[in-house]
Wavefront OBJ file of the C-alpha trace (Angstrom):
o trace
v -12.118 14.761 9.207
v -8.343 15.205 9.501
v -7.803 12.692 6.669
v -10.098 14.691 4.391
v -8.190 17.858 5.349
v -4.687 16.459 4.863
v -5.394 14.766 1.518
v -5.709 17.973 -0.559
v -2.682 19.348 1.287
v -0.690 16.269 0.264
v -2.002 16.554 -3.291
v -0.839 20.177 -3.474
v 2.630 19.290 -2.110
v 3.036 16.511 -4.694
v 1.918 18.897 -7.445
v 4.272 21.654 -6.236
v 7.278 19.320 -6.040
v 6.703 17.280 -9.151
v 3.611 18.088 -11.155
v 0.669 15.889 -12.103
v 0.319 12.382 -10.690
v -0.576 9.976 -13.513
v -3.053 7.256 -12.485
v -3.978 4.289 -14.680
v -6.648 1.559 -14.548
v -8.559 3.147 -11.692
v -11.661 1.343 -12.917
v -10.126 -1.850 -11.507
v -10.559 -0.603 -7.946
v -13.239 -2.802 -6.338
v -16.344 -1.525 -4.596
v -16.187 -1.694 -0.819
v -13.095 -2.132 1.312
v -9.955 -3.840 0.029
v -6.238 -4.212 0.685
v -3.976 -2.314 -1.700
v -0.765 -4.354 -1.992
v 2.376 -3.073 -3.680
v 6.121 -3.677 -3.821
v 7.836 -1.044 -1.653
v 10.042 1.129 -3.887
v 10.120 4.566 -2.215
v 9.158 6.117 1.107
v 6.591 8.431 -0.517
v 4.594 5.634 -2.150
v 1.908 5.411 0.574
v 0.995 9.045 -0.071
v 0.814 8.534 -3.833
v -1.267 5.362 -3.557
v -3.699 7.086 -1.184
v -4.032 10.005 -3.608
v -4.368 7.732 -6.640
v -7.225 5.748 -5.092
v -9.081 8.830 -3.807
v -11.837 9.219 -2.621
v -11.234 5.918 -0.816
v -9.681 6.320 2.625
v -6.983 4.038 4.012
v -5.414 2.673 7.155
v -1.642 2.370 7.288
v 0.788 0.263 9.269
v 3.638 2.320 10.747
v 6.596 1.226 12.855
v 6.134 1.980 16.545
v 9.223 4.200 16.704
v 7.419 6.861 14.651
v 4.807 7.257 17.379
v 7.351 8.436 19.960
v 7.299 11.965 18.548
v 4.082 13.587 19.878
v 3.500 15.735 16.782
v 4.097 12.866 14.384
v 1.992 10.615 16.595
v -0.936 13.040 16.334
v -0.644 13.163 12.551
v -0.318 9.392 12.170
v -3.255 8.564 14.429
v -5.524 11.055 12.700
v -4.414 9.752 9.297
v -5.651 6.261 10.296
v -2.186 4.837 10.973
v -1.619 2.223 13.684
v 1.660 1.201 15.225
v 3.352 -2.148 14.671
v 6.439 -3.583 16.348
v 8.306 -4.941 13.332
v 10.521 -7.167 15.501
v 7.609 -8.632 17.493
v 4.421 -7.837 15.565
v 2.010 -9.701 17.816
v -1.654 -10.517 17.083
v -2.676 -6.834 17.019
v -0.885 -6.451 13.656
v -3.612 -8.698 12.232
v -6.573 -7.895 14.503
v -6.486 -4.103 14.114
v -6.640 -4.007 10.287
v -9.162 -6.876 10.148
v -11.453 -4.991 12.524
v -10.975 -1.770 10.567
v -11.756 -3.426 7.240
v -14.891 -5.019 8.664
v -16.286 -2.182 10.756
v -15.044 1.065 9.221
v -15.213 2.658 5.800
v -11.469 2.202 5.450
v -9.317 0.120 3.154
v -5.713 -0.825 3.933
v -2.402 -0.099 2.222
v 0.248 -2.708 2.939
v 3.622 -3.619 1.466
v 3.963 -7.411 1.762
v 7.738 -7.195 1.511
v 7.750 -5.354 4.833
v 10.544 -2.909 4.015
v 11.720 -1.216 0.843
v 14.811 -3.389 0.565
v 13.369 -6.735 1.615
v 12.838 -9.471 -0.945
v 11.188 -11.795 1.568
v 7.439 -11.478 1.256
v 5.350 -11.699 4.397
v 2.022 -13.529 4.550
v 0.213 -10.906 6.651
v -1.680 -9.396 3.722
v -3.135 -12.783 2.782
v -4.201 -13.562 6.358
v -5.856 -10.159 6.775
v -7.651 -10.452 3.426
v -9.005 -13.877 4.304
v -10.197 -12.938 7.800
v -11.708 -9.621 6.694
v -13.202 -11.178 3.542
v -11.885 -8.454 1.262
v -9.908 -8.645 -2.016
v -6.293 -7.723 -2.591
v -5.714 -4.948 -5.127
v -2.244 -5.143 -6.749
v -0.686 -1.769 -7.513
v 2.730 -0.537 -8.611
v 4.578 2.748 -8.634
v 6.881 3.752 -11.458
v 8.828 6.965 -11.206
v 11.843 8.579 -9.562
v 13.441 6.494 -6.838
v 15.344 9.369 -5.239
v 14.198 12.703 -3.845
v 16.473 14.395 -6.383
v 14.584 12.673 -9.190
v 11.310 13.743 -7.604
v 12.406 17.382 -7.604
v 13.525 17.074 -11.228
v 9.854 16.393 -11.974
v 10.372 12.943 -13.427
v 6.882 11.489 -14.054
v 5.033 9.814 -11.174
v 2.907 6.876 -12.292
v 0.540 4.596 -10.372
v -1.375 1.723 -11.912
v -3.773 -0.877 -10.545
v -4.200 -4.548 -11.404
v -7.153 -6.891 -11.259
v -8.344 -7.696 -7.715
v -7.252 -11.019 -6.209
v -9.725 -12.938 -4.072
v -8.485 -15.189 -1.261
v -10.760 -18.221 -0.965
v -12.081 -18.541 2.571
v -11.255 -22.251 2.403
v -7.602 -21.518 1.663
v -5.264 -21.988 4.586
v -2.466 -19.449 4.729
v 0.570 -21.356 5.956
v 4.068 -22.368 4.905
v 2.640 -24.750 2.309
v 0.169 -22.380 0.612
v 2.022 -19.066 1.005
v 4.510 -19.620 -1.869
v 1.699 -20.023 -4.418
v -0.025 -16.879 -3.109
v 3.267 -14.973 -3.260
v 3.803 -16.122 -6.829
v 0.327 -14.997 -7.880
v 0.902 -11.575 -6.352
v 4.362 -11.160 -7.869
v 2.993 -12.152 -11.270
v 0.234 -9.544 -10.910
v 2.834 -6.859 -10.134
v 4.993 -7.944 -13.062
v 1.985 -7.832 -15.392
v 0.941 -4.296 -14.529
v 4.568 -3.119 -14.517
v 4.769 -4.456 -18.067
v 1.461 -2.826 -19.031
v 2.543 0.548 -17.699
v 6.126 0.722 -18.991
v 8.095 -2.412 -19.982
v 11.352 -0.443 -19.852
v 10.999 0.504 -16.176
v 13.478 -1.260 -13.921
v 13.474 -1.018 -10.142
v 16.990 -0.908 -8.758
v 17.296 -0.977 -4.979
v 19.609 1.728 -3.651
l 1 2 3 4 5 6 7 8 9 10 11 12 13 14 15 16 17 18 19 20 21 22 23 24 25 26 27 28 29 30 31 32 33 34 35 36 37 38 39 40 41 42 43 44 45 46 47 48 49 50 51 52 53 54 55 56 57 58 59 60 61 62 63 64 65 66 67 68 69 70 71 72 73 74 75 76 77 78 79 80 81 82 83 84 85 86 87 88 89 90 91 92 93 94 95 96 97 98 99 100 101 102 103 104 105 106 107 108 109 110 111 112 113 114 115 116 117 118 119 120 121 122 123 124 125 126 127 128 129 130 131 132 133 134 135 136 137 138 139 140 141 142 143 144 145 146 147 148 149 150 151 152 153 154 155 156 157 158 159 160 161 162 163 164 165 166 167 168 169 170 171 172 173 174 175 176 177 178 179 180 181 182 183 184 185 186 187 188 189 190 191 192 193 194 195 196 197 198 199 200 201 202 203 204
């Protein structure tokens, strides 16, 4: 209920700050639950992806430090977020989203690079997709990379790629992960090119 309440609030805030959110290739979103995977370019991306894929509802991974504030903790928990220790993730970082994807009407938003400025992809998204038996949905954000640019109403754009299925027979390990990473990076590059070939992400 809280998620359905906060979504139009978030949509209004985005509209008030910037204007219309442009969404492309929404027809590529699969039926049923899935894992939306994207390169992490700004801190407001999770909100935009959740709005772009509406009416689907999502779970989110959030660092455990955010849950120390009682008000923020309330908001995060009721927005389907779950805490993760980024230094020592533990098995719950896999078990919680797998259970949610299987049992609830929730998809998952995850940034395989872990942090906005990390170039080292993590294999968690592939493991979760395999265990939960759901596809990965590549997505990218193109738009302002600073809050100043956001307030200047530079266009916000979200686009989706073709879903990627992880074969249940595929083992996700040090040997197979590089090929999976490459496939995902190629999918991001393709939809970045489709959306705007001139867009360049420059890490601040």
